[in-house]
Every structure is written in C-alpha cells, then in structure tokens.
C-alpha positions as CSV (number, residue, x, y, z in Angstrom):
1,X,29.9,-17.9,5.2
2,X,31.8,-21.0,4.4
3,X,33.8,-19.3,1.1
4,X,31.5,-21.5,-1.3
5,X,30.1,-20.9,-4.7
6,X,27.6,-17.7,-4.0
7,X,24.3,-18.1,-4.8
8,X,24.5,-16.4,-7.9
9,X,27.7,-18.4,-9.3
10,X,27.2,-20.3,-12.9
11,X,24.2,-17.6,-13.4
12,X,23.6,-15.6,-16.6
13,X,22.4,-12.1,-16.8
14,X,21.6,-9.9,-19.3
15,X,21.4,-6.2,-18.8
16,X,21.9,-2.5,-21.3
17,X,22.8,-0.5,-18.1
18,X,26.2,0.9,-18.7
19,X,27.8,1.1,-15.7
20,X,27.1,-2.8,-15.0
21,X,28.8,-3.2,-17.8
22,X,31.8,-1.1,-17.1
23,X,31.7,-2.3,-13.9
24,X,31.9,-6.1,-15.0
25,X,34.6,-5.2,-17.1
26,X,36.7,-3.0,-15.3
27,X,36.6,-6.1,-12.2
28,X,38.7,-7.8,-14.4
29,X,40.9,-5.4,-16.0
30,X,39.2,-5.6,-19.7
31,X,39.1,-2.8,-22.2
32,X,37.1,-1.6,-25.0
33,X,38.2,-2.6,-27.7
34,X,37.4,-3.6,-31.7
35,X,39.0,-5.2,-34.2
36,X,40.7,-3.3,-37.2
37,X,39.0,-2.6,-39.8
38,X,36.0,-2.6,-38.5
39,X,35.3,0.6,-38.3
40,X,32.0,2.0,-41.4
41,X,31.6,5.2,-41.5
42,X,33.5,6.7,-38.8
43,X,31.8,4.2,-36.0
44,X,33.3,0.9,-34.5
45,X,31.5,-1.6,-36.0
46,X,32.9,-4.8,-34.0
47,X,32.6,-4.6,-30.0
48,X,35.4,-6.6,-28.5
49,X,36.8,-6.5,-25.0
50,X,40.8,-6.8,-24.1
51,X,41.2,-8.9,-21.4
52,X,45.2,-8.8,-20.1
53,X,46.6,-11.8,-20.9
54,X,44.1,-13.2,-23.6
55,X,46.2,-12.0,-26.5
56,X,44.2,-9.2,-27.8
57,X,47.7,-7.9,-29.8
58,X,45.2,-8.0,-33.2
59,X,41.8,-5.8,-30.7
60,X,42.2,-1.6,-30.8
61,X,41.6,0.1,-28.6
62,X,37.8,2.7,-27.8
63,X,36.9,4.6,-25.8
64,X,33.8,3.6,-23.4
65,X,32.1,6.4,-25.3
66,X,32.8,5.1,-29.0
67,X,31.4,1.1,-27.7
68,X,28.4,2.6,-25.8
69,X,27.4,4.8,-28.7
70,X,27.4,1.3,-31.0
71,X,26.8,-1.2,-28.5
72,X,23.0,1.7,-28.1
73,X,22.6,2.3,-31.9
74,X,22.6,-1.3,-32.5
75,X,19.7,-2.0,-29.5
76,X,22.4,-5.0,-28.4
77,X,22.3,-6.3,-24.8
78,X,24.8,-7.8,-22.5
79,X,24.8,-11.2,-21.4
80,X,27.6,-12.0,-18.9
81,X,28.2,-14.1,-15.8
82,X,29.9,-12.6,-12.8
83,X,31.3,-16.5,-12.0
84,X,31.7,-20.0,-13.4
85,X,29.8,-22.6,-11.0
86,X,32.7,-23.0,-9.0
87,X,32.3,-19.6,-7.8
88,X,35.6,-18.3,-9.6
89,X,35.3,-15.1,-11.5
90,X,34.2,-15.7,-15.3
91,X,35.3,-14.0,-18.0
92,X,31.9,-15.0,-19.8
93,X,29.8,-12.8,-21.9
94,X,27.9,-12.1,-25.0
95,X,26.2,-9.4,-27.1
96,X,22.9,-10.0,-28.7
97,X,20.3,-8.9,-29.9
98,X,17.2,-9.1,-27.2
99,X,15.1,-10.6,-30.5
100,X,17.7,-12.8,-30.6
101,X,16.0,-16.5,-30.1
102,X,17.7,-18.1,-26.5
103,X,18.7,-21.2,-27.2
C-alpha cells in the first residue's frame, strides 16, 4: 500500500442506512443537531450535524432517534463522501429527496 488516495477518494455515495450515517458522523466527531426555532408539532424539521471546530454555536443538539425520525418521515437520502480526491477525510454531505434531479 502506497498511502495515496484510495479508489473511492472523492467518490460521492448515497444511502438511507441509519447505521452508515451514524458511523460516518461519529468518525468525524459530528453530533445530530437542528436549527433553533425549526421544530414543528414537536418534531425536528431542519437536520444538521454539529462538527467540532466548525462554529456550531447556533445549533441545538438532538438525539439520534429524533434526527432519524425526521430523516425517515421526509423520505430523505444521505449523499456523502468518505474522502476528498486528495485522500484526506471529507465532511461533505447533503440530505435530499431521492426524486430530486441530480445536477
């Protein structure tokens, strides 16, 4: 192994697996979060991750159960990268509907 970028470096993947999403976030030290005032009928509406050292002071922590309840209710998928093209870890993710056109 030469230590260079792996074959999946920079590759964008898509999942709906709670386990994959949670492991991805935990490997980056990210916690499930929402925006203040975004709750509706007692449910979290805006889904975010609070990454360490990225200024998440305006975010409110939520538990995984509530985060995934909204994720599932809105029928979202998680588009993400494990690594950047240079092989370094990537925090890139996007939550989107599967019927949304890819640009």
